[in-house]
N, C-alpha and C positions, 0 to 999 in steps of 0.2 A: 283613919286606916281604911284602906280599900280591901275588900274581901272577895275571894274567888273560891268556888267549890271545885275540888279536884276529885274525879272518880277514878279509883284504881281497880284493876281486875284481879290482881293476885295480892295476897297478904302474906307476909309484910313486904313492904318496899323500903329499900335503903334511902336514907335521907338524900344523899347526893343525887340519886337518880330522879327524885321528884323535882329538884331544882333545875336539872338538865332538861327533863321532859316538858317543863312548864316554861322553858325559855328564859329563866331567871339567871342562868349561866350559859355561856356559849358552848361549854364542853364539860365532861365529867371532871376533868382536871381543875377547871376554874371553880366548879361547884365545890370540890374538896377544899380548896384554898379558902373559899368564903366561909365554910364551916369551921375549919381549923383556926382561922382569924377571928372567930367570934361574931360574925355577921348574921348568924342564923339563930332563931329561937324555935324551940319545940315546946308546945303547950306553956309558953310564957317564960321559959327559962333558956339562957344561952346554952346551946349544945355544940360541942367540939368533936363529936364522934361522927366520922364521915359515914359510917356504915350502920349508923343508928337505925333501928327497925321502926318503921312508921305504920301505924294501924288506922283503920277507920275510927273516927272520933278525935284524932290528934289534930292539932293546929300547927302549922309551920309558918313562921313570920321572917321576912327579910325585906329590906328596902321599902318599907312602908306598905307592904302588901301581906295580907293574912290569907293563907291557904287552908281551907277546911277540907280534911280528908274524909271521903265517903267511899264505900264499896259500890262498884257498878253492879246493879241488879242484873241477874241472868235472865234473859228472855226464853221462856220454854214453849 
């Protein structure tokens, strides 16, 4: 399984938006279909809620890729 770190600025982020912004789906609609059809796991469990809130520390898995969610640190 290939891993990728995803840094988010705002918490929480809806699951379908992560798939869209990481180019794992070509649109928000496609991302929602992937989720509803059972092709996405969150923290190792199949997730079918499109608007599932994703937080730092969560993992999102689809298509042989694992996304590790981190918060983007603020530069002061």
